[in-house]
C-alpha positions, 0 to 999 in steps of 0.5 A: 813384440818388436815393431817398426816405429813408423808403420808398426809392422811386426819384426816377424812379418815378411819385410819386418826385419828392423834396422838400427833405427827400428825401421822395417825393410819397407820404411827404410827403403831396403824393400820396395812396395808397389802402391795400388793407390798411386794418383795416376792409378786412382784418376784412371780408375775413378774415370772408369768407375764413373763410366761403369756407373753411368752405363749401368743405369736404366736396364733391369729393375736394379742398376747395381748390386752392392755387397753388404757385410755390415762393416764400416766400408760396406756401409759407407759405400752403400751411402755413397752410391745412394747419393751418387744420383739416380742409381737403383740399388740392391744390397746383398748379404750372404748370412753366414758367421756375421756378428750381431754388431754387423747385423745391427749396422745393416738394419740401421743403415737400410732404415736410413737409406731406404735401400732394397736388401736380399739376404741369402742364408744357406744352411750351416752344414756345408759351411761348418764342414768346409771351414773344419776341413780347411782349418785342418788342411791349411795351405802354407800361408796359414789359416787367414789366407786359406779360409778367406780365399776359399770363403770369399769366392763363395759369397762373391759367387753368390753375388754374381748369381743374383746379379745374373738372375736379376740382370744387374750389370754391375756388382760393387764390393767394399774391399779396402785397398790391398783387399783381396790379394792383388793377384785376384783383384786390382780394382776389378775382377778380370773378365777371364775370372768371371767369364771363363774360370771355374772358382772351385778350389782344385785341392777341395775337388781332389780331396774327395771330401766334397760331393758335386752338389757341394762343389757346385756352390762355387762360381762356375760360368760354365754352368750358365747358358753360353749367351749369358751376360755376366756382370762386372765386379768392381771395388770402388775403394780401389778408385777412390781416396781411402781413409780408414779413420774418416770412414769410421767417423762418417758412418757415425755422423751419418747415423749408419751405426747406433754405437761408436764401437760398431764402426770399428773393424774389431767389433764388426768382423766375422767371429771366425776371424778370431780363430783364424788369427789365433791359428796364425799368431801361434804359428807365425808369431804375428797377426796376419792382418798386421801387414795389411793395416801397416800398409794403410798406415804407411800410405796415410790411410790408417791412424798410426796412434789408433793401431799402436794401441789396438795391435797389442790389445787385439793380440792379447785378446786372441792369445788369452781368448778373452773379451772378443777373443772368446770368439776363438773358443766359440768358433772351435765349439761351433766347428767341433774342433780342438786347437790341436787340429789347426794344421798346415798340410797343403802347399802354397796355392793349393786352393787357387783356381786356374784362371781362364780354365774354361777357355775363352 
């Protein structure tokens, strides 16, 4: 696979066309890239985050709810907040499709930090039905975008519900810069998104494939009493300087993981992500996560040498369903699907909720 010699962006990816110097459109200056982590943005967001943390103190039993997935970023975030000073923290996990390495990371980190933890384990039935439908009816951007941006709102909504029920004013998540899509969040979910938007994907409702009890699993502020106080939902790594290598090294040094490999995003990722990458790699010719990591490389937040080695290794495992790539076949078996059922049938944006749909 041809890649940009500087940021490793695949030539097949948007903006990846190489010039005679083997530089992509972004590295060569032929395409502008807006940075979400400019110094001025970081300073303003850091000040706002500090203010939000100060204001969160002293209300109910907990000051903040921290979304804990077991990946390196959420582990590091939980440790940073524990050391921030006098915050009462509740860690929260939606326990669907989490690998053994991530569960092990969570157990070790919670032992070290002595933080309360709630795990919500919904039944598999709805999720397997949902994942199967979405993979058979992907939107134009492919499997990773389709499933991630329907599944993520589910566990984000789970966190919001717990925060409302326990009167926790602030939810914090370990999204790295560029996660989720900037259209959904830059540093914080808007008040319109949290207070006035039904997150139920329109295409799911229109499909007739899901009943109201299933659709009600998505966040819908209209289902709460009108005087409900909704929390803020912030991504601290959109405010703090971010360095992927440093975070991996830190969680090992701080004893938050038992093994070096557990600090790697490759080992602690959701198993179904391997199936999503498989689908997109075959359809589009490049790994769908490559643009995200290449952006981090360009901004000095990820190690180019590390990813120069790992990109082809990961792609090899996916294409051949070997080693960690065996999760491709395992996920197909879990969902009772075949690879031939991985189809794009929906237009771009089919699953995006209408922001502010409930009115303000």
